[in-house]
VOGU-3710 file (C-alpha; in Angstrom, 3 decimals, decimal comma):
1> xxxxxxxxxx> -11,240/-18,055/-5,237  -10,498/-14,537/-5,266  -6,763/-13,735/-4,243  -6,696/-10,518/-2,442  -3,788/-8,359/-1,723  -4,026/-5,306/0,681  -5,859/-1,983/1,050  -4,295/0,303/3,685  -6,565/2,110/6,133  -9,667/0,475/4,840
11> xxxxxxxxxx> -11,688/-1,883/6,982  -14,541/-4,476/6,524  -17,934/-4,270/8,508  -16,395/-6,067/11,384  -13,396/-3,711/11,782  -10,819/-5,997/10,650  -8,377/-5,013/7,820  -9,748/-5,352/4,313  -7,231/-6,789/1,988  -8,193/-5,892/-1,480
21> xxxxxxxxxx> -7,081/-4,745/-4,880  -9,140/-2,187/-6,588  -8,622/-3,721/-10,084  -9,978/-7,058/-8,845  -13,023/-5,505/-7,244  -13,792/-3,444/-10,396  -13,458/-6,729/-12,600  -15,704/-8,820/-10,040  -18,482/-6,092/-9,918  -18,500/-5,856/-13,665
31> xxxxxxxxxx> -18,715/-9,597/-13,917  -21,586/-9,754/-11,398  -23,451/-6,856/-13,106  -23,294/-8,596/-16,365  -24,575/-11,943/-14,989  -27,363/-10,114/-12,910  -28,449/-8,249/-16,196  -28,397/-11,355/-18,421  -29,972/-13,882/-15,710  -31,802/-11,700/-13,425
41> xxxxxxxxxx> -30,354/-13,372/-10,761  -30,867/-11,866/-7,105  -27,729/-13,215/-5,721  -25,632/-11,876/-8,599  -27,149/-8,443/-7,968  -26,341/-8,735/-4,238  -22,826/-9,737/-5,112  -22,532/-6,895/-7,462  -23,499/-4,443/-4,805  -21,261/-6,032/-2,224
51> xxxxxxxxxx> -18,300/-5,703/-4,376  -19,244/-2,182/-5,511  -19,329/-1,156/-1,922  -15,796/-2,861/-1,104  -14,419/-1,101/-3,945  -15,814/2,422/-2,820  -14,434/1,693/0,688  -11,035/1,015/-0,835  -10,617/3,757/-3,109  -12,608/6,564/-0,982
61> xxxxxxxxxx> -15,188/8,789/-2,212  -12,891/10,488/-4,501  -12,106/7,421/-6,529  -8,341/7,498/-5,834  -6,519/4,318/-4,836  -4,475/4,333/-1,384  -1,092/6,059/-1,866  2,159/4,838/-0,885  5,220/7,010/-0,501  8,331/5,396/-1,707
71> xxxxxxxxxx> 11,887/6,500/-0,579  14,483/4,258/-2,335  17,831/5,200/-4,051  18,537/2,085/-6,053  16,468/2,465/-9,265  15,936/-1,425/-9,937  14,630/-1,784/-6,447  12,533/1,400/-6,872  10,974/0,152/-10,171  10,398/-3,285/-8,966
81> xxxxxxxxxx> 8,399/-1,929/-5,813  6,621/0,775/-7,766  5,545/-1,732/-10,414  4,337/-4,219/-7,983  2,315/-1,773/-5,782  0,714/-0,197/-8,878  -0,256/-3,636/-10,010  -1,897/-4,217/-6,647  -3,943/-1,071/-7,198  -1,862/1,420/-5,308
91> xxxxxxxxxx> -0,876/4,874/-6,392  2,950/5,536/-5,716  4,304/8,852/-4,963  7,986/8,831/-5,746  10,595/7,246/-5,629  12,815/9,876/-3,769  16,369/9,131/-3,956  17,904/11,552/-1,385  17,641/12,335/2,294  16,808/15,921/1,347
101> xxxxxxxxxx> 13,977/14,852/-1,069  12,722/12,340/1,144  12,338/14,488/4,290  10,506/16,942/2,043  8,329/14,477/0,691  7,575/13,040/4,042  6,574/16,446/5,325  3,918/16,859/2,738  2,675/13,185/2,248  -0,908/12,368/3,488
111> xxxxxxxxxx> -1,377/8,902/1,950  -1,909/5,461/3,442  1,737/4,437/4,121  5,494/4,885/3,356  8,280/2,590/2,335  11,658/3,926/3,319  15,143/2,769/2,494  17,206/3,240/5,640  20,401/4,472/3,592  20,034/6,769/0,740
121> xxxxxxxxxx> 23,315/7,195/-1,234  25,297/6,125/1,752  23,503/8,827/3,949  21,383/7,513/7,185  17,651/8,271/6,523  16,273/7,832/10,012  15,245/11,444/9,904  12,593/10,518/7,203  11,443/7,913/9,595  11,114/10,265/12,543
131> xxxxxxxxxx> 9,071/12,786/10,455  6,610/10,006/9,464  6,376/8,663/12,960  5,831/12,300/14,203  2,982/12,617/11,607  1,671/9,177/12,522  1,991/7,780/9,152  2,662/4,013/8,965  6,095/3,140/7,360  8,269/0,309/6,768
141> xxxxxxxxxx> 11,998/0,466/6,792  13,672/-1,339/3,919  17,343/-2,180/4,493  20,030/-4,447/3,465  22,365/-3,335/6,194  22,716/-3,671/9,867  19,625/-2,801/11,738  20,950/-3,349/15,296  20,658/0,424/15,938  17,094/0,855/15,040
151> xxxxxxxxxx> 14,303/1,656/17,338  11,463/-1,137/17,324  9,921/-0,278/13,666  8,717/-2,486/11,045  11,733/-3,561/9,001  11,783/-5,630/5,562  15,402/-7,158/4,823  16,579/-6,713/1,238  16,301/-8,763/-0,786  12,751/-9,312/-0,495
161> xxxxxxxxxx> 9,793/-10,771/-2,281  6,743/-8,524/-3,236  4,404/-10,979/-1,172  6,401/-10,140/1,990  6,196/-6,415/1,198  2,492/-6,554/0,984  2,180/-8,716/4,050  4,278/-6,239/5,986  2,278/-3,376/4,703  -0,870/-5,127/5,747
171> xxxxx> 0,654/-5,380/9,293  1,680/-1,716/9,781  -1,764/-0,260/8,054  -3,835/-2,549/10,333  -2,131/-1,502/13,598
//
């Protein structure tokens, strides 16, 4: 069975969040097209049309994958998250490593969601989350520190697994 990950701001026909990886849909669509051409199988043609439609819904009319803003000062964590998101079919803007760069990026960003480290080089980065909230861009706070002073926002405790990150992204993008 197809293992699906996540597509932010994209929904299936019933209004539920559509969890998908553009690479997987491209692969499925190509396979169904080959099967339909060689066997003249009507079901394969319908499946090809379905997967192609899902792919278009997911990447949009311009063909661009959903974009995630990454604001993280730890290089290894940033590389880990960026690589996992790109493998899951997302485009990643960043990483931005300072509060100043993060706030500038948050003001310009117009993508699907953001991932924000709460402390950037020892400085509190809640101003970045306030900008994102003001602009109604879904975000997740990533922190390894104390989260008791935070308003009720989605939090991902470090260290985390990519599966947990994708699950949390699905939640913030759906609601």
